[in-house]
FIDRENSE-654741 format. One record per residue (C-alpha): x, y, z; residue number from 1. Coordinates in pm, whole numbers, m for minus. Layout:
REM FIDRENSE-654741
- X, Y, Z, NUM
...
REM end
This chain:
REM FIDRENSE-654741
- 1895, m410, m2027, 1
- 1736, m186, m1763, 2
- 1361, m136, m1785, 3
- 1281, 232, m1845, 4
- 909, 210, m1771, 5
- 768, 15, m1480, 6
- 539, m261, m1612, 7
- 180, m243, m1496, 8
- 124, m612, m1426, 9
- 305, m847, m1191, 10
- 351, m1197, m1331, 11
- 426, m1524, m1160, 12
- 773, m1659, m1221, 13
- 1016, m1908, m1079, 14
- 1339, m1833, m899, 15
- 1587, m1630, m1099, 16
- 1897, m1526, m908, 17
- 2264, m1591, m941, 18
- 2435, m1773, m656, 19
- 2682, m1488, m630, 20
- 2401, m1259, m516, 21
- 2411, m1425, m175, 22
- 2784, m1405, m124, 23
- 2791, m1050, 9, 24
- 2830, m1012, 383, 25
- 2492, m959, 546, 26
- 2285, m1095, 257, 27
- 2019, m1345, 359, 28
- 1936, m1670, 187, 29
- 1659, m1719, m64, 30
- 1335, m1832, 99, 31
- 1239, m2191, 29, 32
- 947, m2060, m176, 33
- 1049, m1739, m359, 34
- 830, m1430, m336, 35
- 554, m1466, m595, 36
- 340, m1198, m751, 37
- m20, m1260, m841, 38
- m160, m1173, m1182, 39
- m385, m888, m1070, 40
- m343, m599, m1311, 41
- m218, m282, m1148, 42
- m125, 59, m1275, 43
- 210, 232, m1253, 44
- 144, 461, m953, 45
- 420, 434, m691, 46
- 331, 479, m323, 47
- 640, 622, m153, 48
- 590, 503, 207, 49
- 897, 683, 327, 50
- 1059, 534, 637, 51
- 762, 315, 728, 52
- 873, m9, 891, 53
- 844, m343, 709, 54
- 544, m472, 906, 55
- 347, m155, 835, 56
- 428, m163, 464, 57
- 316, m526, 442, 58
- m14, m435, 608, 59
- m60, m132, 382, 60
- 3, m344, 71, 61
- m268, m587, 178, 62
- m528, m341, 305, 63
- m473, m31, 90, 64
- m222, m39, m193, 65
- m334, m363, m353, 66
- m709, m298, m337, 67
- m661, 65, m447, 68
- m464, m32, m757, 69
- m118, 102, m678, 70
- 146, m57, m898, 71
- 441, m42, m660, 72
- 564, 69, m322, 73
- 890, 259, m273, 74
- 1055, 181, 61, 75
- 1348, 317, 260, 76
- 1707, 194, 233, 77
- 1702, m159, 382, 78
- 2067, m184, 487, 79
- 2205, m147, 839, 80
- 2287, 217, 903, 81
- 2427, 460, 1157, 82
- 2241, 470, 1490, 83
- 2312, 796, 1670, 84
- 2151, 934, 1983, 85
- 1897, 1162, 1813, 86
- 1784, 887, 1572, 87
- 1752, 1142, 1290, 88
- 1582, 1033, 968, 89
- 1905, 1071, 772, 90
- 2073, 794, 969, 91
- 1951, 551, 701, 92
- 2146, 739, 433, 93
- 2468, 654, 618, 94
- 2514, 278, 552, 95
- 2719, 79, 803, 96
- 2692, m259, 634, 97
- 2486, m430, 367, 98
- 2325, m651, 628, 99
- 1945, m636, 596, 100
- 1871, m599, 967, 101
- 1783, m229, 994, 102
- 1585, 26, 1193, 103
- 1277, m82, 993, 104
- 1288, m447, 1099, 105
- 1481, m768, 1059, 106
- 1591, m925, 731, 107
- 1317, m1186, 777, 108
- 1053, m912, 811, 109
- 1194, m740, 503, 110
- 1156, m1064, 304, 111
- 805, m1116, 440, 112
- 709, m762, 341, 113
- 815, m829, m17, 114
- 619, m1154, m32, 115
- 310, m994, 122, 116
- 317, m698, m118, 117
- 356, m932, m416, 118
- 58, m1133, m299, 119
- m137, m804, m310, 120
- m10, m739, m664, 121
- 224, m460, m559, 122
- 589, m440, m666, 123
- 863, m331, m424, 124
- 1130, m72, m508, 125
- 1401, m5, m249, 126
- 1612, 305, m198, 127
- 1967, 214, m306, 128
- 2233, 414, m120, 129
- 2538, 311, m323, 130
- 2735, 633, m373, 131
- 2881, 639, m24, 132
- 2891, 494, 325, 133
- 2861, 661, 666, 134
- 3047, 979, 756, 135
- 2998, 926, 1128, 136
- 3160, 650, 1329, 137
- 2975, 463, 1602, 138
- 2739, 167, 1617, 139
- 2478, 59, 1364, 140
- 2127, m81, 1405, 141
- 2256, m439, 1381, 142
- 2544, m380, 1622, 143
- 2818, m311, 1368, 144
- 3084, m82, 1518, 145
- 3286, 152, 1296, 146
- 3585, 343, 1432, 147
- 3728, 455, 1095, 148
- 3485, 574, 832, 149
- 3701, 422, 557, 150
- 3695, 75, 714, 151
- 3357, m102, 709, 152
- 3247, m468, 690, 153
- 3220, m432, 312, 154
- 3492, m185, 217, 155
- 3851, m77, 286, 156
- 4033, 251, 218, 157
- 4132, 151, m136, 158
- 3763, 119, m229, 159
- 3703, 494, m180, 160
- 3809, 798, m377, 161
- 4114, 973, m231, 162
- 4335, 1271, m308, 163
- 4441, 1119, m640, 164
- 4076, 1145, m756, 165
- 3947, 1447, m561, 166
- 4129, 1784, m588, 167
- 4001, 1945, m265, 168
- 4211, 1960, 52, 169
- 3955, 1788, 276, 170
- 3814, 1557, 3, 171
- 3468, 1719, 25, 172
- 3272, 1881, m258, 173
- 3340, 2254, m248, 174
- 3231, 2355, m598, 175
- 2905, 2199, m715, 176
- 2965, 2325, m1070, 177
- 3281, 2114, m1096, 178
- 3194, 1770, m1231, 179
- 3509, 1608, m1094, 180
- 3430, 1730, m742, 181
- 3063, 1636, m768, 182
- 3145, 1279, m866, 183
- 3483, 1206, m704, 184
- 3472, 1406, m379, 185
- 3271, 1348, m65, 186
- 2914, 1472, m33, 187
- 2896, 1631, 314, 188
- 3190, 1421, 428, 189
- 3031, 1088, 331, 190
- 3309, 851, 210, 191
- 3274, 835, m168, 192
- 3293, 485, m315, 193
- 3528, 440, m610, 194
- 3257, 319, m846, 195
- 3503, 315, m1136, 196
- 3663, 11, m971, 197
- 3529, m324, m1089, 198
- 3572, m459, m736, 199
- 3345, m186, m603, 200
- 3097, m232, m887, 201
- 3076, m604, m814, 202
- 3029, m543, m441, 203
- 2745, m297, m500, 204
- 2583, m529, m753, 205
- 2602, m818, m508, 206
- 2421, m606, m247, 207
- 2145, m519, m494, 208
- 2128, m878, m623, 209
- 2073, m1004, m269, 210
- 1756, m794, m268, 211
- 1651, m904, m616, 212
- 1682, m1264, m500, 213
- 1426, m1189, m229, 214
- 1182, m1046, m481, 215
- 1268, m675, m496, 216
- 1152, m537, m832, 217
- 1365, m225, m872, 218
- 1564, 54, m715, 219
- 1555, 428, m659, 220
- 1924, 522, m686, 221
- 2007, 778, m419, 222
- 2252, 1060, m506, 223
- 2286, 930, m862, 224
- 2436, 1259, m985, 225
- 2739, 1188, m766, 226
- 2805, 863, m957, 227
- 2926, 879, m1318, 228
- 2662, 739, m1553, 229
- 2913, 497, m1702, 230
- 2973, 354, m1353, 231
- 2600, 314, m1293, 232
- 2560, 139, m1626, 233
- 2845, m96, m1538, 234
- 2687, m180, m1201, 235
- 2348, m237, m1362, 236
- 2503, m474, m1617, 237
- 2590, m705, m1326, 238
- 2234, m720, m1189, 239
- 2025, m1034, m1214, 240
- 1664, m1039, m1328, 241
- 1384, m1007, m1075, 242
- 1204, m1319, m952, 243
- 934, m1242, m1211, 244
- 1196, m1278, m1484, 245
- 1229, m914, m1589, 246
- 1507, m659, m1562, 247
- 1480, m446, m1246, 248
- 1321, m104, m1286, 249
- 1567, 179, m1213, 250
- 1487, 542, m1136, 251
- 1750, 788, m1025, 252
- 1783, 1093, m802, 253
- 1961, 1368, m996, 254
- 1924, 1672, m772, 255
- 1911, 2011, m952, 256
- 2246, 2171, m1023, 257
- 2471, 2293, m1300, 258
- 2634, 1954, m1356, 259
- 2563, 1677, m1437, 260
- 2225, 1706, m1609, 261
- 1931, 1461, m1583, 262
- 1960, 1378, m1953, 263
- 2308, 1238, m1887, 264
- 2140, 948, m1701, 265
- 1863, 845, m1939, 266
- 2063, 541, m2055, 267
- 2077, 412, m1697, 268
- 1708, 444, m1613, 269
- 1439, 701, m1549, 270
- 1511, 1021, m1356, 271
- 1309, 1183, m1078, 272
- 1177, 1515, m1210, 273
- 1246, 1793, m960, 274
- 1138, 2056, m1213, 275
- 792, 1897, m1242, 276
- 743, 1930, m865, 277
- 868, 2290, m874, 278
- 623, 2380, m1152, 279
- 335, 2230, m953, 280
- 433, 2429, m646, 281
- 445, 2750, m850, 282
- 105, 2685, m1008, 283
- m80, 2574, m695, 284
- 61, 2860, m491, 285
- m16, 3097, m780, 286
- m237, 3034, m1084, 287
- m330, 2677, m1176, 288
- m417, 2813, m1520, 289
- m40, 2810, m1581, 290
- m59, 2430, m1596, 291
- m191, 2455, m1952, 292
- 170, 2499, m2064, 293
- 320, 2242, m1826, 294
- 459, 2021, m2103, 295
- 663, 2308, m2250, 296
- 775, 2450, m1917, 297
- 1107, 2267, m1896, 298
- 995, 1946, m1724, 299
- 1172, 1624, m1821, 300
- 1044, 1405, m2107, 301
- 763, 1173, m1999, 302
- 944, 869, m2136, 303
- 1248, 932, m1916, 304
- 1109, 1056, m1588, 305
- 921, 985, m1266, 306
- 709, 1269, m1129, 307
- 643, 1367, m768, 308
- 489, 1654, m572, 309
- 738, 1638, m284, 310
- 992, 1410, m122, 311
- 1174, 1381, 210, 312
- 1439, 1639, 117, 313
- 1232, 1897, m67, 314
- 940, 1913, 176, 315
- 1194, 2005, 442, 316
- 1410, 2255, 253, 317
- 1113, 2443, 105, 318
- 1189, 2361, m258, 319
- 853, 2188, m295, 320
- 516, 2169, m120, 321
- 441, 1956, 185, 322
- 149, 1826, 389, 323
- 167, 2158, 577, 324
- 11, 2320, 269, 325
- m312, 2135, 349, 326
- m568, 2095, 72, 327
- m352, 2283, m179, 328
- m91, 2009, m144, 329
- m350, 1734, m178, 330
- m496, 1903, m486, 331
- m152, 1906, m651, 332
- m134, 1530, m598, 333
- m476, 1483, m756, 334
- m363, 1680, m1062, 335
- m48, 1467, m1090, 336
- m263, 1153, m1101, 337
- m502, 1307, m1354, 338
- m254, 1450, m1602, 339
- m105, 1209, m1856, 340
- 271, 1235, m1825, 341
- 535, 1027, m1648, 342
- 516, 763, m1373, 343
- 354, 936, m1071, 344
- 442, 889, m704, 345
- 234, 955, m393, 346
- 440, 1042, m86, 347
- 323, 932, 261, 348
- 532, 987, 571, 349
- 519, 1155, 912, 350
- 452, 1506, 1038, 351
- 751, 1704, 1164, 352
- 846, 2032, 1327, 353
- 1225, 2015, 1277, 354
- 1394, 1917, 951, 355
- 1617, 1653, 1114, 356
- 1338, 1506, 1327, 357
- 1326, 1128, 1359, 358
- 1023, 923, 1253, 359
- 809, 788, 1539, 360
- 1037, 531, 1702, 361
- 1137, 324, 2003, 362
- 1510, 360, 2069, 363
- 1552, 450, 1704, 364
- 1361, 153, 1563, 365
- 1065, 290, 1366, 366
- 732, 201, 1524, 367
- 421, 87, 1338, 368
- 240, 338, 1120, 369
- m112, 396, 1253, 370
- m197, 691, 1024, 371
- m255, 894, 1339, 372
- m8, 994, 1607, 373
- 206, 1204, 1374, 374
- 182, 1000, 1053, 375
- 36, 1155, 736, 376
- m101, 876, 513, 377
- m184, 1053, 189, 378
- m179, 721, 2, 379
- m509, 616, 166, 380
- m689, 950, 138, 381
- m1032, 904, m20, 382
- m967, 1145, m308, 383
- m620, 1008, m377, 384
- m747, 648, m380, 385
- m1021, 755, m620, 386
- m769, 920, m849, 387
- m546, 611, m853, 388
- m845, 420, m992, 389
- m916, 705, m1237, 390
- m551, 712, m1344, 391
- m553, 338, m1411, 392
- m882, 355, m1602, 393
- m770, 638, m1832, 394
- m441, 452, m1893, 395
- m257, 595, m2197, 396
- m542, 812, m2330, 397
- m426, 1158, m2433, 398
- m524, 1480, m2255, 399
- m815, 1644, m2438, 400
- m1070, 1925, m2400, 401
- m848, 2145, m2183, 402
- m1051, 2430, m2034, 403
- m929, 2722, m1827, 404
- m1230, 2877, m1652, 405
- m1031, 3112, m1427, 406
- m686, 3141, m1273, 407
- m806, 2893, m1008, 408
- m1030, 2656, m1207, 409
- m927, 2419, m1486, 410
- m1071, 2102, m1638, 411
- m966, 1844, m1895, 412
- m1058, 1504, m2029, 413
- m863, 1198, m2132, 414
- m1004, 1133, m2481, 415
- m1340, 1007, m2360, 416
- m1205, 773, m2091, 417
- m1247, 1017, m1802, 418
- m1289, 1381, m1703, 419
- m1123, 1584, m1428, 420
- m1172, 1941, m1301, 421
- m1020, 2121, m1004, 422
- m1083, 2438, m808, 423
- m788, 2589, m624, 424
- m993, 2888, m511, 425
- m1119, 2980, m165, 426
- m1489, 2939, m259, 427
- m1695, 2689, m457, 428
- m1712, 2737, m835, 429
- m1980, 2632, m1088, 430
- m1904, 2601, m1459, 431
- m2023, 2405, m1761, 432
- m1747, 2184, m1899, 433
- m1708, 2001, m2229, 434
- m1620, 1653, m2102, 435
- m1569, 1440, m2411, 436
- m1763, 1166, m2230, 437
- m2062, 970, m2356, 438
- m2391, 1100, m2219, 439
- m2491, 939, m1891, 440
- m2457, 957, m1514, 441
- m2111, 913, m1364, 442
- m1972, 861, m1015, 443
- m1739, 1118, m860, 444
- m1426, 934, m742, 445
- m1306, 1231, m536, 446
- m1563, 1174, m261, 447
- m1549, 795, m283, 448
- m1856, 769, m506, 449
- m2093, 966, m283, 450
- m2200, 1210, m556, 451
- m2288, 1188, m926, 452
- m2230, 1397, m1240, 453
- m2467, 1396, m1536, 454
- m2328, 1444, m1886, 455
- m2570, 1561, m2154, 456
- m2465, 1647, m2506, 457
- m2107, 1585, m2397, 458
- m2123, 1867, m2142, 459
- m2184, 1885, m1767, 460
- m2260, 2167, m1527, 461
- m2031, 2102, m1231, 462
- m2001, 2271, m892, 463
- m1653, 2215, m750, 464
- m1599, 2280, m377, 465
- m1318, 2511, m270, 466
- m974, 2349, m279, 467
- m1116, 2032, m429, 468
- m1186, 1849, m752, 469
- m1442, 1643, m944, 470
- m1338, 1335, m1142, 471
- m1532, 1054, m1307, 472
- m1484, 770, m1553, 473
- m1775, 531, m1500, 474
- m2111, 509, m1327, 475
- m2036, 256, m1057, 476
- m1714, 349, m878, 477
- m1705, 277, m506, 478
- m1407, 334, m281, 479
- m1218, 1, m259, 480
- m1089, 55, 95, 481
- m1236, 185, 421, 482
- m1277, 543, 301, 483
- m1402, 797, 550, 484
- m1711, 917, 366, 485
- m1629, 1238, 180, 486
- m1336, 1316, 405, 487
- m1075, 1279, 135, 488
- m1215, 1512, m126, 489
- m1359, 1821, 36, 490
- m1173, 2103, 201, 491
- m1041, 2061, 552, 492
- m1132, 2312, 822, 493
- m779, 2359, 952, 494
- m435, 2444, 822, 495
- m88, 2406, 972, 496
- 66, 2710, 1142, 497
- 433, 2668, 1229, 498
- 554, 2891, 1513, 499
- 927, 2969, 1528, 500
- 1046, 3175, 1825, 501
- 1404, 3276, 1901, 502
- 1430, 3259, 2280, 503
- 1726, 3182, 2504, 504
- 1642, 2990, 2821, 505
- 1804, 2834, 3124, 506
- 1802, 2461, 3191, 507
- 1456, 2331, 3282, 508
- 1270, 2621, 3118, 509
- 1062, 2566, 2804, 510
- 889, 2798, 2557, 511
- 518, 2782, 2471, 512
- 276, 2959, 2239, 513
- m72, 3062, 2355, 514
- m339, 3265, 2184, 515
- m694, 3384, 2136, 516
- m835, 3070, 1966, 517
- m902, 2731, 2120, 518
- m629, 2566, 1914, 519
- m385, 2791, 2103, 520
- m545, 2750, 2444, 521
- m774, 3056, 2442, 522
- m514, 3245, 2651, 523
- m517, 2972, 2920, 524
- m148, 2917, 3001, 525
- m222, 2564, 3122, 526
- m333, 2484, 2765, 527
- m45, 2663, 2591, 528
- 133, 2462, 2322, 529
- 486, 2357, 2416, 530
- 741, 2415, 2140, 531
- 1033, 2192, 2051, 532
- 1387, 2295, 2147, 533
- 1556, 2064, 1895, 534
- 1671, 2370, 1696, 535
- 1767, 2572, 2006, 536
- 1772, 2868, 2052, 537
- 1488, 2864, 1800, 538
- 1182, 2694, 1951, 539
- 937, 2553, 1696, 540
- 607, 2374, 1667, 541
- 326, 2317, 1416, 542
- m35, 2367, 1528, 543
- m355, 2296, 1332, 544
- m553, 2620, 1334, 545
- m881, 2714, 1160, 546
- m865, 2831, 799, 547
- m961, 3189, 705, 548
- m924, 3302, 1065, 549
- m754, 3597, 1234, 550
- m609, 3542, 1580, 551
- m370, 3687, 1836, 552
- m91, 3500, 2006, 553
- 209, 3537, 2233, 554
- 500, 3330, 2360, 555
- 572, 3248, 2722, 556
- 828, 3056, 2927, 557
- 758, 2800, 3199, 558
- 1025, 2678, 3438, 559
- 1039, 2339, 3609, 560
- 821, 2471, 3894, 561
- 550, 2588, 3655, 562
- 625, 2959, 3692, 563
- 515, 3153, 3383, 564
- 699, 3445, 3221, 565
- 520, 3629, 2941, 566
- 685, 3824, 2661, 567
- 679, 4197, 2740, 568
- 566, 4309, 2393, 569
- 210, 4359, 2268, 570
- 4, 4065, 2144, 571
- 108, 3936, 1806, 572
- m150, 3885, 1531, 573
- m183, 3656, 1231, 574
- m441, 3541, 977, 575
- m481, 3212, 792, 576
- m612, 3136, 445, 577
- m629, 2779, 316, 578
- m252, 2730, 292, 579
- 3, 2657, 562, 580
- 169, 2955, 729, 581
- 498, 3001, 911, 582
- 535, 3268, 1180, 583
- 888, 3378, 1269, 584
- 941, 3580, 1585, 585
- 1200, 3679, 1844, 586
- 1145, 3703, 2220, 587
- 1031, 4050, 2330, 588
- 1046, 4193, 1976, 589
- 692, 4295, 1885, 590
- 566, 4228, 1533, 591
- 527, 4600, 1465, 592
- 889, 4663, 1568, 593
- 1039, 4364, 1387, 594
- 1201, 4303, 1052, 595
- 1382, 4005, 905, 596
- 1741, 3953, 797, 597
- 1842, 3637, 614, 598
- 2205, 3560, 692, 599
- 2394, 3383, 412, 600
- 2753, 3271, 445, 601
- 2966, 3054, 219, 602
- 3151, 2817, 450, 603
- 3288, 2466, 403, 604
- 3277, 2227, 697, 605
- 3364, 1874, 796, 606
- 3093, 1618, 871, 607
- 2929, 1690, 1206, 608
- 3026, 2059, 1205, 609
- 2762, 2330, 1162, 610
- 2766, 2706, 1112, 611
- 2594, 2963, 1336, 612
- 2549, 3340, 1350, 613
- 2583, 3536, 1675, 614
- 2579, 3908, 1740, 615
- 2561, 4209, 1968, 616
- 2181, 4225, 2017, 617
- 1957, 3988, 2216, 618
- 1795, 3863, 1893, 619
- 2138, 3730, 1792, 620
- 2242, 3593, 2130, 621
- 2426, 3897, 2272, 622
- 2759, 3730, 2175, 623
- 2674, 3415, 2375, 624
- 2770, 3126, 2144, 625
- 2531, 2899, 2334, 626
- 2248, 3115, 2201, 627
- 2386, 3154, 1847, 628
- 2139, 3085, 1567, 629
- 2201, 2760, 1375, 630
- 2208, 2808, 998, 631
- 2070, 2564, 743, 632
- 2302, 2368, 512, 633
- 2027, 2297, 255, 634
- 2220, 2497, m9, 635
- 2567, 2390, 107, 636
- 2828, 2535, 96, 637
- 2601, 2835, 156, 638
- 2456, 2831, 508, 639
- 2140, 3038, 560, 640
- 1874, 3134, 813, 641
- 1613, 3406, 846, 642
- 1635, 3587, 1179, 643
- 1392, 3835, 1334, 644
- 1560, 4153, 1459, 645
- 1440, 4505, 1550, 646
- 1378, 4766, 1282, 647
- 1607, 5069, 1244, 648
- 1880, 4907, 1449, 649
- 2257, 4884, 1406, 650
- 2431, 4572, 1529, 651
- 2749, 4370, 1493, 652
- 2766, 3999, 1415, 653
- 3000, 3712, 1333, 654
- 2983, 3348, 1223, 655
- 3104, 3053, 1428, 656
- 3141, 2680, 1367, 657
- 3050, 2414, 1622, 658
- 3156, 2051, 1590, 659
- 2969, 1749, 1727, 660
- 3151, 1787, 2061, 661
- 3040, 2149, 2097, 662
- 3382, 2301, 2026, 663
- 3346, 2655, 1889, 664
- 3560, 2812, 1614, 665
- 3513, 3183, 1547, 666
- 3576, 3327, 1202, 667
- 3877, 3558, 1189, 668
- 3886, 3933, 1138, 669
- 3684, 4219, 1282, 670
- 3315, 4202, 1366, 671
- 3074, 4245, 1080, 672
- 2815, 4525, 1102, 673
- 2463, 4577, 970, 674
- 2185, 4835, 1005, 675
- 1818, 4758, 943, 676
- 1563, 5008, 818, 677
- 1185, 5017, 837, 678
- 1111, 4770, 554, 679
- 1162, 4393, 543, 680
- 1345, 4123, 349, 681
- 1704, 4220, 431, 682
- 1983, 3977, 337, 683
- 2357, 3937, 379, 684
- 2596, 3765, 141, 685
- 2909, 3674, 333, 686
- 3206, 3443, 302, 687
- 3370, 3277, 602, 688
- 3692, 3455, 692, 689
REM end
């Protein structure tokens, strides 16, 4: 029996693990004294500390998660994984062995993290990558060397799907509407385990049982849609109980697509609700008044789902919001904690400028999280911590007294146990709300208890700051951790502006952005912001700039001797509101003369091979494949990228593929042609030829 709702209380229990759980290569022995959980009551909120190392998670459990009332922490895949030279975040989704020495710390530190979190009353859920192993050969974080992707310390060729199971010529998924391909072929070239085999099922179960023996409380199943539900159920039937004596909690990643559907997996555990996150993005970037119909908007049933605002994939591919949306993003998280629905998660990770970018690291090994230096620790934000307490206090009480005051302001109660109101507008808003609360004076949890709300006759006149909220449930709440005054609840003064500039350069020359405001150097080239070349020839960087501000900016190049070359076009201009912005440009193409073309091409590739577009104009590399624009595989097999090109211009273009060694393959046939007009939003819809 798999638990379909995470219990809210950790209970002490003796050792409960089968001896077979330790037989798998790389598993570590049970500690002399098994991990024990205290009896402190916690709620069900999951803190997703994505790709934090084990020492940092242990510290966060002790200092933040436990005192704040989080029920569990979700952590990264703990197995040894691919270690490649760029140390990308997705290395950990390419398992090399089931040894528990990883880029996040040793097996001993992993075990200590579990024990420490349990002592703080916090459960531990790990990310289970069990659909596949690594597509790329090389060396792993524990020294494992793989020269054939179908031969690993745990598996041999017969343990993977082959041409008898997968109908495609290269064994990769080419049609995501074909259930056989989705579940029997390789996702992006990752060797697909034959989970219908009892040998494979037992091997996967042994890996998971080795973690349960150490005290792990449950699993987030990665790429669950690529594993038949019957296979998952068979694997789960082989799992032991947790050390607290209960069945492990299972929640599954079923990414949106035509097949299979989330409901196909309800018998195997809960399902992460991508639609919920999409509806929140739509409302908070539009009208929050739309949230009044959230329950009937197509989100998954509360009893079968886990909600989230964003995750590591969707914050990068634009499907959902991210920290770059500033206070709007934070406000969506506060709503998630306030609204009675499914198990909520709070995502905390690092800031990034490129989608593949590695977490802060030393030679690939993730360094300690300091909640500065590039880390974004939403889990410890004052308002979020306050809402975790509010969420726990309101418990199972139904939503009541829903009030829509405007398209930007809503409020609702939880049947007399608490009241919550938010303002997604650009200015403060004052309204009288029916709270459903007993008359009295209550403490606002959003600012850590710094302000009060008085309820008289069941109503309260409340002024809500811009991009903020008010929430209360009792008269004596104080922030349980070291909250920074009112810093967590009120609006910030800056927002993220991401600058993307297409610019070809020679070796030793870098691209910078400089502008009229101090955040961009006030036109001082010595204070210009250097952009990252990781997506060359597109140079990118995120800068915190003031909200509600107009500014001018320009790009420049600096060579190794410090010589500066400015763009020849006029100054560019932009304006911020209270949401993140992204500015796409091309070297020497002025904003007034520019338009955008999104190139889309359907092209299948092998692992390590990417698709680019190159063309006859400088904005497309002038036929130089070294300056071709890399396309995104987020919607594979469709590769896409928005490019900035001149208005009213005819040009030719073609697609090329580059493998990991830099070898270039041109598509066949004649050059493609396109002509832009004076408007914007042009697109192509091509197929590799």
